[in-house]
KOLDRENKE-742264 format. One record per residue (C-alpha): residue in one letter; residue number from 1; z, x, y. Coordinates in steps of 0.001 Angstrom, whole numbers, always signed. Each point is the difference from the previous one (the first is absolute). Layout:
N
<rest = A; nr = NUM; up = Z; east = X; north = Y>;
...
This chain:
440
<rest = X; nr = 1; up = +94; east = +40; north = -27>;
<rest = X; nr = 2; up = +814; east = +2765; north = +2367>;
<rest = X; nr = 3; up = -3435; east = +1646; north = -753>;
<rest = X; nr = 4; up = -1909; east = -3279; north = +735>;
<rest = X; nr = 5; up = +1847; east = -430; north = +3314>;
<rest = X; nr = 6; up = -761; east = +3566; north = +912>;
<rest = X; nr = 7; up = -3833; east = -432; north = -763>;
<rest = X; nr = 8; up = -81; east = -3114; north = +2023>;
<rest = X; nr = 9; up = +1712; east = +1648; north = +3100>;
<rest = X; nr = 10; up = -2184; east = +2881; north = -149>;
<rest = X; nr = 11; up = -3164; east = -2364; north = -399>;
<rest = X; nr = 12; up = +981; east = -1880; north = +3109>;
<rest = X; nr = 13; up = +606; east = +3229; north = +2012>;
<rest = X; nr = 14; up = -3428; east = +1325; north = -930>;
<rest = X; nr = 15; up = -1975; east = -3071; north = +1198>;
<rest = X; nr = 16; up = -145; east = +1514; north = +3681>;
<rest = X; nr = 17; up = -1149; east = +3307; north = -1419>;
<rest = X; nr = 18; up = -2690; east = -1628; north = -1986>;
<rest = X; nr = 19; up = -1457; east = -1891; north = +3061>;
<rest = X; nr = 20; up = -27; east = +3224; north = +1978>;
<rest = X; nr = 21; up = -1807; east = +1526; north = -3052>;
<rest = X; nr = 22; up = -2570; east = -2718; north = -53>;
<rest = X; nr = 23; up = -535; east = +297; north = +3796>;
<rest = X; nr = 24; up = -839; east = +3676; north = -489>;
<rest = X; nr = 25; up = -2470; east = -849; north = -2696>;
<rest = X; nr = 26; up = -1873; east = -2503; north = +2101>;
<rest = X; nr = 27; up = -165; east = +2395; north = +2893>;
<rest = X; nr = 28; up = -1485; east = +2720; north = -2327>;
<rest = X; nr = 29; up = -2506; east = -2672; north = -1656>;
<rest = X; nr = 30; up = -963; east = -2361; north = +2782>;
<rest = X; nr = 31; up = -2789; east = -2566; north = -411>;
<rest = X; nr = 32; up = -1879; east = -1385; north = +2970>;
<rest = X; nr = 33; up = -3058; east = -2109; north = +373>;
<rest = X; nr = 34; up = -3206; east = +1801; north = +1220>;
<rest = X; nr = 35; up = -2574; east = -2512; north = -577>;
<rest = X; nr = 36; up = +678; east = -3632; north = -957>;
<rest = X; nr = 37; up = -1909; east = -3084; north = -683>;
<rest = X; nr = 38; up = +58; east = -2762; north = -2587>;
<rest = X; nr = 39; up = -2891; east = +1639; north = -1975>;
<rest = X; nr = 40; up = +1000; east = +3528; north = -503>;
<rest = X; nr = 41; up = +3409; east = +1806; north = +682>;
<rest = X; nr = 42; up = +220; east = +3613; north = +696>;
<rest = X; nr = 43; up = +3299; east = +1874; north = +159>;
<rest = X; nr = 44; up = +1011; east = +3348; north = +1451>;
<rest = X; nr = 45; up = +2970; east = +1819; north = -1660>;
<rest = X; nr = 46; up = +2039; east = +2530; north = +1711>;
<rest = X; nr = 47; up = +1478; east = +2449; north = -2478>;
<rest = X; nr = 48; up = +1727; east = +3324; north = +1006>;
<rest = X; nr = 49; up = -1268; east = -595; north = +3449>;
<rest = X; nr = 50; up = -3614; east = -119; north = -1006>;
<rest = X; nr = 51; up = -2215; east = -3094; north = +242>;
<rest = X; nr = 52; up = -1823; east = -773; north = -3205>;
<rest = X; nr = 53; up = -2240; east = -2929; north = -773>;
<rest = X; nr = 54; up = -813; east = -1477; north = -3506>;
<rest = X; nr = 55; up = -3699; east = -431; north = +67>;
<rest = X; nr = 56; up = -2413; east = -1026; north = -3031>;
<rest = X; nr = 57; up = -2437; east = +2667; north = -770>;
<rest = X; nr = 58; up = -3456; east = -753; north = +535>;
<rest = X; nr = 59; up = -2416; east = -14; north = -2827>;
<rest = X; nr = 60; up = -2826; east = +2600; north = -96>;
<rest = X; nr = 61; up = -2627; east = -2493; north = -1072>;
<rest = X; nr = 62; up = -179; east = -3059; north = +2226>;
<rest = X; nr = 63; up = -1716; east = -2956; north = -1357>;
<rest = X; nr = 64; up = -1086; east = -3058; north = +2315>;
<rest = X; nr = 65; up = +1675; east = -3195; north = -1102>;
<rest = X; nr = 66; up = -3091; east = -1926; north = +570>;
<rest = X; nr = 67; up = -3068; east = -69; north = -2477>;
<rest = X; nr = 68; up = -2605; east = +587; north = +2651>;
<rest = X; nr = 69; up = -1280; east = +3648; north = -95>;
<rest = X; nr = 70; up = +512; east = +1968; north = +3160>;
<rest = X; nr = 71; up = -1096; east = +3583; north = +465>;
<rest = X; nr = 72; up = +2649; east = +1928; north = +2306>;
<rest = X; nr = 73; up = -982; east = +3265; north = +1681>;
<rest = X; nr = 74; up = +2288; east = +2696; north = -1297>;
<rest = X; nr = 75; up = +1034; east = +2658; north = +2761>;
<rest = X; nr = 76; up = +1450; east = +3458; north = -395>;
<rest = X; nr = 77; up = +3631; east = +185; north = +777>;
<rest = X; nr = 78; up = +1770; east = +3360; north = +812>;
<rest = X; nr = 79; up = +3824; east = +46; north = -134>;
<rest = X; nr = 80; up = +1960; east = +2687; north = +2041>;
<rest = X; nr = 81; up = +3571; east = +664; north = -555>;
<rest = X; nr = 82; up = +1979; east = +68; north = +3361>;
<rest = X; nr = 83; up = +2834; east = +2628; north = -236>;
<rest = X; nr = 84; up = +3078; east = -1058; north = +2028>;
<rest = X; nr = 85; up = +385; east = +1247; north = +3447>;
<rest = X; nr = 86; up = +3183; east = +1797; north = +714>;
<rest = X; nr = 87; up = +1773; east = -742; north = +3439>;
<rest = X; nr = 88; up = -951; east = +1836; north = +3213>;
<rest = X; nr = 89; up = +3265; east = +1745; north = +582>;
<rest = X; nr = 90; up = -657; east = +2036; north = -3393>;
<rest = X; nr = 91; up = -1585; east = +3351; north = +403>;
<rest = X; nr = 92; up = -3039; east = +707; north = -2261>;
<rest = X; nr = 93; up = -715; east = +3381; north = -1074>;
<rest = X; nr = 94; up = -3217; east = +1644; north = +902>;
<rest = X; nr = 95; up = -945; east = -9; north = -3652>;
<rest = X; nr = 96; up = +456; east = -3663; north = -693>;
<rest = X; nr = 97; up = -1817; east = -940; north = +3263>;
<rest = X; nr = 98; up = -3001; east = +2046; north = -1040>;
<rest = X; nr = 99; up = +18; east = -1584; north = -3465>;
<rest = X; nr = 100; up = +277; east = -3443; north = +1671>;
<rest = X; nr = 101; up = -2952; east = +791; north = +2240>;
<rest = X; nr = 102; up = -2017; east = +1121; north = -2936>;
<rest = X; nr = 103; up = +920; east = -3215; north = -1912>;
<rest = X; nr = 104; up = -1134; east = -2116; north = +2969>;
<rest = X; nr = 105; up = -3087; east = +1800; north = +475>;
<rest = X; nr = 106; up = -1008; east = -461; north = -3639>;
<rest = X; nr = 107; up = +856; east = -3810; north = +34>;
<rest = X; nr = 108; up = -1980; east = -316; north = +3094>;
<rest = X; nr = 109; up = -3051; east = +1551; north = -1546>;
<rest = X; nr = 110; up = +223; east = -1922; north = -3110>;
<rest = X; nr = 111; up = +404; east = -3213; north = +2014>;
<rest = X; nr = 112; up = -3186; east = +728; north = +2022>;
<rest = X; nr = 113; up = -1877; east = +1088; north = -3160>;
<rest = X; nr = 114; up = +710; east = -3330; north = -1898>;
<rest = X; nr = 115; up = -1770; east = -3002; north = +1610>;
<rest = X; nr = 116; up = +550; east = -3361; north = -1529>;
<rest = X; nr = 117; up = -3075; east = -2004; north = -899>;
<rest = X; nr = 118; up = -1056; east = -2428; north = +2799>;
<rest = X; nr = 119; up = +1966; east = +1855; north = +2758>;
<rest = X; nr = 120; up = -1574; east = +599; north = +3462>;
<rest = X; nr = 121; up = +321; east = +2988; north = +2241>;
<rest = X; nr = 122; up = +3327; east = +1496; north = +849>;
<rest = X; nr = 123; up = +200; east = -1595; north = +3384>;
<rest = X; nr = 124; up = -409; east = -3409; north = -1580>;
<rest = X; nr = 125; up = +3006; east = +620; north = -2332>;
<rest = X; nr = 126; up = +2272; east = +708; north = +3015>;
<rest = X; nr = 127; up = +2479; east = -2523; north = +1396>;
<rest = X; nr = 128; up = -1547; east = -1645; north = +3246>;
<rest = X; nr = 129; up = +1768; east = -1994; north = +2530>;
<rest = X; nr = 130; up = -977; east = -3754; north = +177>;
<rest = X; nr = 131; up = -1019; east = -976; north = +3561>;
<rest = X; nr = 132; up = -246; east = -3589; north = +776>;
<rest = X; nr = 133; up = -2945; east = -929; north = +2366>;
<rest = X; nr = 134; up = -110; east = -3092; north = +1869>;
<rest = X; nr = 135; up = -3661; east = -672; north = -1172>;
<rest = X; nr = 136; up = +1342; east = +117; north = -3678>;
<rest = X; nr = 137; up = +2888; east = -2222; north = +646>;
<rest = X; nr = 138; up = -1724; east = -3373; north = -412>;
<rest = X; nr = 139; up = -1418; east = +731; north = -3418>;
<rest = X; nr = 140; up = +3322; east = +1675; north = -1247>;
<rest = X; nr = 141; up = +1843; east = -3392; north = +1057>;
<rest = X; nr = 142; up = -2634; east = -2075; north = -1551>;
<rest = X; nr = 143; up = +575; east = +2011; north = -3418>;
<rest = X; nr = 144; up = +3783; east = -275; north = +530>;
<rest = X; nr = 145; up = -150; east = -3690; north = +375>;
<rest = X; nr = 146; up = -2555; east = -490; north = -2822>;
<rest = X; nr = 147; up = -2542; east = -1789; north = +2193>;
<rest = X; nr = 148; up = -2082; east = -1318; north = -2800>;
<rest = X; nr = 149; up = +3037; east = -1628; north = -1742>;
<rest = X; nr = 150; up = +1193; east = -1329; north = +3309>;
<rest = X; nr = 151; up = -3599; east = -1621; north = +559>;
<rest = X; nr = 152; up = +235; east = -1758; north = -3403>;
<rest = X; nr = 153; up = +3607; east = -1190; north = +982>;
<rest = X; nr = 154; up = -1197; east = -1390; north = +3339>;
<rest = X; nr = 155; up = -3052; east = -1526; north = -1606>;
<rest = X; nr = 156; up = +2175; east = -1921; north = -2660>;
<rest = X; nr = 157; up = +2287; east = -1225; north = +2773>;
<rest = X; nr = 158; up = -3163; east = -1157; north = +2023>;
<rest = X; nr = 159; up = -1049; east = -1985; north = -3069>;
<rest = X; nr = 160; up = +3485; east = -1680; north = -381>;
<rest = X; nr = 161; up = -299; east = -966; north = +3843>;
<rest = X; nr = 162; up = -3527; east = -1310; north = -528>;
<rest = X; nr = 163; up = +1005; east = -2075; north = -2953>;
<rest = X; nr = 164; up = +2852; east = -1772; north = +1743>;
<rest = X; nr = 165; up = -536; east = -3811; north = +536>;
<rest = X; nr = 166; up = +220; east = +358; north = +3714>;
<rest = X; nr = 167; up = -2557; east = +461; north = +3043>;
<rest = X; nr = 168; up = -903; east = +3673; north = +504>;
<rest = X; nr = 169; up = +1827; east = +1532; north = +2905>;
<rest = X; nr = 170; up = -1576; east = +3451; north = +1084>;
<rest = X; nr = 171; up = +3133; east = +1269; north = +1771>;
<rest = X; nr = 172; up = +2339; east = -502; north = -2816>;
<rest = X; nr = 173; up = -2543; east = +1473; north = -2364>;
<rest = X; nr = 174; up = -252; east = +3196; north = +2000>;
<rest = X; nr = 175; up = +3733; east = +460; north = +552>;
<rest = X; nr = 176; up = +558; east = -792; north = -3806>;
<rest = X; nr = 177; up = -2662; east = +2668; north = -1176>;
<rest = X; nr = 178; up = +1175; east = +2679; north = +2464>;
<rest = X; nr = 179; up = +3585; east = -584; north = -1019>;
<rest = X; nr = 180; up = -894; east = +83; north = -3733>;
<rest = X; nr = 181; up = -2020; east = +3190; north = +475>;
<rest = X; nr = 182; up = +2873; east = +1960; north = +1897>;
<rest = X; nr = 183; up = +2537; east = -1084; north = -2684>;
<rest = X; nr = 184; up = -2361; east = +1432; north = -2700>;
<rest = X; nr = 185; up = -539; east = +3073; north = +1908>;
<rest = X; nr = 186; up = +3746; east = +497; north = +225>;
<rest = X; nr = 187; up = +791; east = -573; north = -3742>;
<rest = X; nr = 188; up = -2922; east = +2311; north = -1033>;
<rest = X; nr = 189; up = +1360; east = +2826; north = +2309>;
<rest = X; nr = 190; up = +3650; east = -334; north = -1265>;
<rest = X; nr = 191; up = -1354; east = +21; north = -3633>;
<rest = X; nr = 192; up = -1828; east = +3195; north = +540>;
<rest = X; nr = 193; up = +2858; east = +1553; north = +1759>;
<rest = X; nr = 194; up = +2252; east = -561; north = -3067>;
<rest = X; nr = 195; up = -2544; east = +1063; north = -2602>;
<rest = X; nr = 196; up = -954; east = +3434; north = +1448>;
<rest = X; nr = 197; up = +1266; east = +2173; north = -2781>;
<rest = X; nr = 198; up = -1352; east = -2220; north = -2691>;
<rest = X; nr = 199; up = -3479; east = -467; north = +1850>;
<rest = X; nr = 200; up = -422; east = +3822; north = -8>;
<rest = X; nr = 201; up = -209; east = -145; north = -3898>;
<rest = X; nr = 202; up = -2713; east = -2321; north = -235>;
<rest = X; nr = 203; up = -3763; east = +663; north = +540>;
<rest = X; nr = 204; up = -525; east = -3454; north = +1673>;
<rest = X; nr = 205; up = +2729; east = +406; north = +2624>;
<rest = X; nr = 206; up = +204; east = +3823; north = +633>;
<rest = X; nr = 207; up = -1980; east = -192; north = +3197>;
<rest = X; nr = 208; up = +2099; east = -2617; north = +1693>;
<rest = X; nr = 209; up = +960; east = +1030; north = +3626>;
<rest = X; nr = 210; up = +3786; east = +494; north = -775>;
<rest = X; nr = 211; up = -765; east = +1942; north = -3317>;
<rest = X; nr = 212; up = -2358; east = +2541; north = +2024>;
<rest = X; nr = 213; up = +2337; east = +317; north = +2954>;
<rest = X; nr = 214; up = -2572; east = -1281; north = +2371>;
<rest = X; nr = 215; up = +2871; east = -2136; north = +1841>;
<rest = X; nr = 216; up = +3763; east = +412; north = -100>;
<rest = X; nr = 217; up = +2136; east = -2496; north = -1758>;
<rest = X; nr = 218; up = +1501; east = -970; north = +3217>;
<rest = X; nr = 219; up = -3276; east = -991; north = +1546>;
<rest = X; nr = 220; up = -712; east = -1975; north = -3180>;
<rest = X; nr = 221; up = +3302; east = -1812; north = +294>;
<rest = X; nr = 222; up = -444; east = -704; north = +3694>;
<rest = X; nr = 223; up = -3487; east = -1378; north = -698>;
<rest = X; nr = 224; up = +1387; east = -2228; north = -2610>;
<rest = X; nr = 225; up = +2726; east = -1317; north = +2565>;
<rest = X; nr = 226; up = -2576; east = -512; north = +2667>;
<rest = X; nr = 227; up = -2096; east = -2157; north = -2226>;
<rest = X; nr = 228; up = +2666; east = -1771; north = -1957>;
<rest = X; nr = 229; up = +2140; east = -1209; north = +2950>;
<rest = X; nr = 230; up = -2823; east = -1332; north = +2198>;
<rest = X; nr = 231; up = -1591; east = -1491; north = -2984>;
<rest = X; nr = 232; up = +3060; east = -2023; north = -1202>;
<rest = X; nr = 233; up = +603; east = -975; north = +3765>;
<rest = X; nr = 234; up = -3502; east = -1372; north = +360>;
<rest = X; nr = 235; up = +253; east = -2176; north = -3340>;
<rest = X; nr = 236; up = +3453; east = -1195; north = +984>;
<rest = X; nr = 237; up = -502; east = -757; north = +3753>;
<rest = X; nr = 238; up = -3712; east = -467; north = +226>;
<rest = X; nr = 239; up = -545; east = -1896; north = -3194>;
<rest = X; nr = 240; up = +3224; east = -1544; north = -1631>;
<rest = X; nr = 241; up = +3252; east = +1465; north = -1440>;
<rest = X; nr = 242; up = -931; east = -990; north = -3559>;
<rest = X; nr = 243; up = -3059; east = +2373; north = +99>;
<rest = X; nr = 244; up = +2052; east = +2552; north = +1708>;
<rest = X; nr = 245; up = +2734; east = -188; north = -2729>;
<rest = X; nr = 246; up = -2606; east = +126; north = -2695>;
<rest = X; nr = 247; up = -1538; east = +3236; north = +1668>;
<rest = X; nr = 248; up = +3347; east = +1653; north = +232>;
<rest = X; nr = 249; up = +842; east = -867; north = -3667>;
<rest = X; nr = 250; up = -3370; east = +1513; north = -1134>;
<rest = X; nr = 251; up = +728; east = +3335; north = +1729>;
<rest = X; nr = 252; up = +3449; east = +100; north = -1499>;
<rest = X; nr = 253; up = -1353; east = -950; north = -3473>;
<rest = X; nr = 254; up = -2790; east = +2676; north = +97>;
<rest = X; nr = 255; up = +2026; east = +2723; north = +1260>;
<rest = X; nr = 256; up = +3444; east = -460; north = -1238>;
<rest = X; nr = 257; up = -675; east = -1650; north = -3412>;
<rest = X; nr = 258; up = -3601; east = +779; north = -1051>;
<rest = X; nr = 259; up = -77; east = +3625; north = +912>;
<rest = X; nr = 260; up = +3130; east = +1087; north = -1865>;
<rest = X; nr = 261; up = -857; east = -2095; north = -3050>;
<rest = X; nr = 262; up = -3271; east = +1930; north = -353>;
<rest = X; nr = 263; up = +2106; east = +2781; north = -1577>;
<rest = X; nr = 264; up = +2510; east = -2089; north = -1729>;
<rest = X; nr = 265; up = -1595; east = -2914; north = -1840>;
<rest = X; nr = 266; up = -3246; east = -1728; north = -837>;
<rest = X; nr = 267; up = +1360; east = -3030; north = +1939>;
<rest = X; nr = 268; up = -1486; east = +1655; north = +3072>;
<rest = X; nr = 269; up = -3374; east = -1577; north = -907>;
<rest = X; nr = 270; up = +1463; east = -3456; north = +108>;
<rest = X; nr = 271; up = +1953; east = +671; north = +3401>;
<rest = X; nr = 272; up = -3239; east = +1443; north = +1404>;
<rest = X; nr = 273; up = -1901; east = -3165; north = -991>;
<rest = X; nr = 274; up = +2513; east = -2042; north = +2090>;
<rest = X; nr = 275; up = -469; east = +2306; north = +2884>;
<rest = X; nr = 276; up = -3879; east = -642; north = -184>;
<rest = X; nr = 277; up = +497; east = -3866; north = -251>;
<rest = X; nr = 278; up = +1995; east = -345; north = +3145>;
<rest = X; nr = 279; up = -2683; east = +623; north = +2634>;
<rest = X; nr = 280; up = -2227; east = -3229; north = -831>;
<rest = X; nr = 281; up = +3402; east = -1891; north = +121>;
<rest = X; nr = 282; up = +601; east = +1478; north = +3366>;
<rest = X; nr = 283; up = -3430; east = -1086; north = +1254>;
<rest = X; nr = 284; up = +792; east = -3534; north = -1326>;
<rest = X; nr = 285; up = +3370; east = -270; north = +1755>;
<rest = X; nr = 286; up = -1281; east = +1482; north = +3100>;
<rest = X; nr = 287; up = -2518; east = -2847; north = +158>;
<rest = X; nr = 288; up = +2216; east = -2853; north = -1133>;
<rest = X; nr = 289; up = +3598; east = +1178; north = +801>;
<rest = X; nr = 290; up = +1277; east = -987; north = -3482>;
<rest = X; nr = 291; up = -188; east = +1118; north = -3796>;
<rest = X; nr = 292; up = -2127; east = -2476; north = -1775>;
<rest = X; nr = 293; up = -1616; east = -90; north = -3540>;
<rest = X; nr = 294; up = -3188; east = +1241; north = +1151>;
<rest = X; nr = 295; up = +1667; east = +3225; north = +1351>;
<rest = X; nr = 296; up = +1714; east = +484; north = -3399>;
<rest = X; nr = 297; up = -3585; east = -554; north = -1697>;
<rest = X; nr = 298; up = -1586; east = +2607; north = +2184>;
<rest = X; nr = 299; up = +2839; east = +2543; north = -823>;
<rest = X; nr = 300; up = -253; east = -937; north = -3537>;
<rest = X; nr = 301; up = -3835; east = +1036; north = -78>;
<rest = X; nr = 302; up = +700; east = +3255; north = +1821>;
<rest = X; nr = 303; up = +3001; east = +613; north = -2386>;
<rest = X; nr = 304; up = -2155; east = -132; north = -3134>;
<rest = X; nr = 305; up = -3114; east = +1636; north = +1351>;
<rest = X; nr = 306; up = +2112; east = +3214; north = +629>;
<rest = X; nr = 307; up = +826; east = +659; north = -3652>;
<rest = X; nr = 308; up = -3761; east = +393; north = -1185>;
<rest = X; nr = 309; up = -635; east = +1967; north = +3156>;
<rest = X; nr = 310; up = +2950; east = +2452; north = -37>;
<rest = X; nr = 311; up = +296; east = +243; north = -3845>;
<rest = X; nr = 312; up = -3794; east = +933; north = -211>;
<rest = X; nr = 313; up = +636; east = +2346; north = +2749>;
<rest = X; nr = 314; up = +2917; east = +1677; north = -1526>;
<rest = X; nr = 315; up = -1534; east = +413; north = -3266>;
<rest = X; nr = 316; up = -2314; east = +2805; north = +1186>;
<rest = X; nr = 317; up = +2779; east = +1525; north = +1877>;
<rest = X; nr = 318; up = +2453; east = +294; north = -2826>;
<rest = X; nr = 319; up = +164; east = +3740; north = +29>;
<rest = X; nr = 320; up = +460; east = +13; north = +3663>;
<rest = X; nr = 321; up = +2799; east = -2378; north = -108>;
<rest = X; nr = 322; up = +1842; east = +1688; north = -2797>;
<rest = X; nr = 323; up = -197; east = +3458; north = +1909>;
<rest = X; nr = 324; up = +1431; east = -1619; north = +2993>;
<rest = X; nr = 325; up = +2802; east = -1689; north = -2028>;
<rest = X; nr = 326; up = -991; east = -3534; north = +691>;
<rest = X; nr = 327; up = +1024; east = -2717; north = -2693>;
<rest = X; nr = 328; up = -3066; east = -1990; north = -219>;
<rest = X; nr = 329; up = -1028; east = -2375; north = -2916>;
<rest = X; nr = 330; up = -3094; east = +2021; north = -602>;
<rest = X; nr = 331; up = +1959; east = +3035; north = -727>;
<rest = X; nr = 332; up = +3138; east = -1170; north = -1786>;
<rest = X; nr = 333; up = -1302; east = -3486; north = -1492>;
<rest = X; nr = 334; up = -3855; east = +234; north = -302>;
<rest = X; nr = 335; up = -170; east = -3193; north = -2334>;
<rest = X; nr = 336; up = +2085; east = -2191; north = +2495>;
<rest = X; nr = 337; up = -2155; east = +1419; north = +2781>;
<rest = X; nr = 338; up = -3191; east = -1476; north = -1669>;
<rest = X; nr = 339; up = +1726; east = -3351; north = -1100>;
<rest = X; nr = 340; up = +1364; east = -714; north = +3625>;
<rest = X; nr = 341; up = -3547; east = +692; north = +1470>;
<rest = X; nr = 342; up = -1693; east = -2391; north = -2365>;
<rest = X; nr = 343; up = +2878; east = -2666; north = +297>;
<rest = X; nr = 344; up = -479; east = -139; north = +3735>;
<rest = X; nr = 345; up = -3807; east = -137; north = +21>;
<rest = X; nr = 346; up = +328; east = -3226; north = -1896>;
<rest = X; nr = 347; up = +2678; east = -1045; north = +2374>;
<rest = X; nr = 348; up = -2610; east = -25; north = +2698>;
<rest = X; nr = 349; up = -1892; east = -2881; north = -1709>;
<rest = X; nr = 350; up = +3188; east = -2206; north = -109>;
<rest = X; nr = 351; up = +1048; east = +917; north = +3496>;
<rest = X; nr = 352; up = -3490; east = -1018; north = +1115>;
<rest = X; nr = 353; up = +214; east = -3103; north = -1653>;
<rest = X; nr = 354; up = +3380; east = -890; north = +1696>;
<rest = X; nr = 355; up = -1575; east = +297; north = +3525>;
<rest = X; nr = 356; up = -1562; east = -3636; north = +108>;
<rest = X; nr = 357; up = +2947; east = -1242; north = -1791>;
<rest = X; nr = 358; up = +2342; east = +1314; north = +2860>;
<rest = X; nr = 359; up = -2639; east = -1582; north = +2442>;
<rest = X; nr = 360; up = -1055; east = +3444; north = +1323>;
<rest = X; nr = 361; up = -3620; east = -235; north = -860>;
<rest = X; nr = 362; up = -2406; east = -2266; north = -1507>;
<rest = X; nr = 363; up = -761; east = -523; north = -3775>;
<rest = X; nr = 364; up = -3217; east = +2286; north = +588>;
<rest = X; nr = 365; up = +2091; east = +3064; north = +400>;
<rest = X; nr = 366; up = +1115; east = +493; north = -3509>;
<rest = X; nr = 367; up = -3507; east = -693; north = -1181>;
<rest = X; nr = 368; up = -1740; east = +2558; north = +2291>;
<rest = X; nr = 369; up = +2835; east = +2618; north = -553>;
<rest = X; nr = 370; up = -265; east = -252; north = -3709>;
<rest = X; nr = 371; up = -2943; east = +2568; north = -709>;
<rest = X; nr = 372; up = +1794; east = +2660; north = +2052>;
<rest = X; nr = 373; up = +3444; east = -793; north = -1546>;
<rest = X; nr = 374; up = -1516; east = +117; north = -3430>;
<rest = X; nr = 375; up = -1890; east = +3338; north = +657>;
<rest = X; nr = 376; up = +3218; east = +1813; north = +1179>;
<rest = X; nr = 377; up = +1801; east = -1709; north = -3069>;
<rest = X; nr = 378; up = -2929; east = +1593; north = -2274>;
<rest = X; nr = 379; up = +630; east = +3571; north = +1701>;
<rest = X; nr = 380; up = +3643; east = -436; north = -532>;
<rest = X; nr = 381; up = -534; east = -782; north = -3751>;
<rest = X; nr = 382; up = -2380; east = +3097; north = -213>;
<rest = X; nr = 383; up = +2830; east = +2046; north = +1576>;
<rest = X; nr = 384; up = +2596; east = -1485; north = -2537>;
<rest = X; nr = 385; up = -2245; east = +727; north = -2968>;
<rest = X; nr = 386; up = -1649; east = +3425; north = +855>;
<rest = X; nr = 387; up = +2617; east = +1547; north = +2195>;
<rest = X; nr = 388; up = -1990; east = +2820; north = +1464>;
<rest = X; nr = 389; up = -1076; east = +1177; north = +3306>;
<rest = X; nr = 390; up = -3237; east = -1758; north = +96>;
<rest = X; nr = 391; up = +1425; east = -3521; north = -602>;
<rest = X; nr = 392; up = +2867; east = +708; north = +2595>;
<rest = X; nr = 393; up = -2451; east = +1188; north = +2596>;
<rest = X; nr = 394; up = -2355; east = -3156; north = -254>;
<rest = X; nr = 395; up = +3176; east = -2289; north = -17>;
<rest = X; nr = 396; up = +1137; east = +1719; north = +3276>;
<rest = X; nr = 397; up = -3211; east = -172; north = +1767>;
<rest = X; nr = 398; up = -384; east = -3610; north = -1045>;
<rest = X; nr = 399; up = +3374; east = -620; north = +1577>;
<rest = X; nr = 400; up = -1171; east = +1618; north = +3313>;
<rest = X; nr = 401; up = -2852; east = -2662; north = +501>;
<rest = X; nr = 402; up = +1779; east = -2815; north = -1843>;
<rest = X; nr = 403; up = +2866; east = -767; north = +2390>;
<rest = X; nr = 404; up = -2231; east = -330; north = +3322>;
<rest = X; nr = 405; up = -2427; east = -2046; north = -2065>;
<rest = X; nr = 406; up = +2682; east = -2306; north = -1349>;
<rest = X; nr = 407; up = +1719; east = -549; north = +3470>;
<rest = X; nr = 408; up = -3486; east = -722; north = +1707>;
<rest = X; nr = 409; up = -710; east = -2591; north = -2608>;
<rest = X; nr = 410; up = +3340; east = -1423; north = +461>;
<rest = X; nr = 411; up = -437; east = -244; north = +3755>;
<rest = X; nr = 412; up = -3391; east = -1619; north = -396>;
<rest = X; nr = 413; up = +1500; east = -2692; north = -2384>;
<rest = X; nr = 414; up = +3072; east = -537; north = +2503>;
<rest = X; nr = 415; up = +778; east = -3510; north = +754>;
<rest = X; nr = 416; up = -524; east = -937; north = +3527>;
<rest = X; nr = 417; up = +2813; east = -940; north = +2272>;
<rest = X; nr = 418; up = -1786; east = -3391; north = +773>;
<rest = X; nr = 419; up = -74; east = -762; north = -3492>;
<rest = X; nr = 420; up = +3637; east = +430; north = -474>;
<rest = X; nr = 421; up = +640; east = -1812; north = +3286>;
<rest = X; nr = 422; up = -2093; east = -3035; north = -1234>;
<rest = X; nr = 423; up = +1599; east = +198; north = -3375>;
<rest = X; nr = 424; up = +3479; east = -22; north = +1871>;
<rest = X; nr = 425; up = -1063; east = -2851; north = +2105>;
<rest = X; nr = 426; up = -1053; east = -1958; north = -3195>;
<rest = X; nr = 427; up = +3507; east = +712; north = -1627>;
<rest = X; nr = 428; up = +1637; east = -1138; north = +2911>;
<rest = X; nr = 429; up = -1836; east = -3166; north = +511>;
<rest = X; nr = 430; up = +416; east = -845; north = -3699>;
<rest = X; nr = 431; up = +3639; east = +527; north = +261>;
<rest = X; nr = 432; up = +145; east = -2310; north = +3093>;
<rest = X; nr = 433; up = -1815; east = -2719; north = -1713>;
<rest = X; nr = 434; up = +2199; east = +374; north = -3042>;
<rest = X; nr = 435; up = +2990; east = -493; north = +2437>;
<rest = X; nr = 436; up = -1531; east = -2870; north = +1574>;
<rest = X; nr = 437; up = -648; east = -1758; north = -3378>;
<rest = X; nr = 438; up = +3680; east = +686; north = -993>;
<rest = X; nr = 439; up = +1386; east = -1438; north = +3050>;
<rest = X; nr = 440; up = +467; east = -3901; north = -23>;
């Protein structure tokens, strides 16, 4: 009993010493986060005052994960070992300095003698200062704002405004188009600001202004703010608050939800489709001031159209997306990518049939639009069956002319305002007659 009592007392007394010992161990081996995201975690370990990082060794033979054959040019690589530089205050002996100069001279001679394949002159390989000229600034800002994508967004918003069952107002149309374009420029600029380190790894995006250093990040942010704030103000004060709220929500959805999701989950494609479906809804609300079934129908058409359009585009850029670290359906779930594209091609037929049911168009619209919807569905089936670059390219180019053609046919088959007013008057008169008959 005395022995057990002695062991307990000594154990209780040693508890503080054990905590101190664990504290020293934690100081000697400290783990900190160097780079963190939800796809890959890398740690840096400090052991004996030296930083060391666990890294997976790269295999010698790199095989492309895709079946298409691609020939890559092999360049010669020369690896030089850098010897550690001693502090300035230490004195070098004359012999060591001579040996160092000889080594530096021999290394310089070997570096000049080995010229990699495809390299230009020595002056072209030197670092050059990027100078921004005022003549180049409009083109740089146009590429920063993705002017072609912005034009597509404005055109879909204009289609939503034109399909609204109200008389056309030119002033409201111009304000809505300008505000939507400014909001799109702001969202695209912020997107490029966040994705600079990832765009530099992709061939498709490596020549963007921020990646090449043609403008500073501060200038890009200032340009985004100078577009976003007036754009939302125009939509809110010049059009109506509902359209302004939709524009602000779309900027938030594109920059704060879609952009980070591109590196986290394949759900980014569905979120991006919602972003593309909001502009025609904004055009409808700008004309009517309300969110009706017709606005949701136009948004649904744009939502379904984006899946065959983007999935076919991303299929040919799978290697680029995997190099940039983006989580796309075409990279991680190729079968799902093809199925989703085919399903939404078929969904366009059903959505076109719903337009006369919701009293947006006449019954001639689903009949006239059936051939182009069947053709894009056929190309979607070819893409699902063959799953090669040729079928994906045909589906992508078909989507480029399918959307404007579908919206044009929809506009020509739109029900006029006079027909709806006459229909409303007839309904009102029938209700009045029914009330008169019911009254004694």
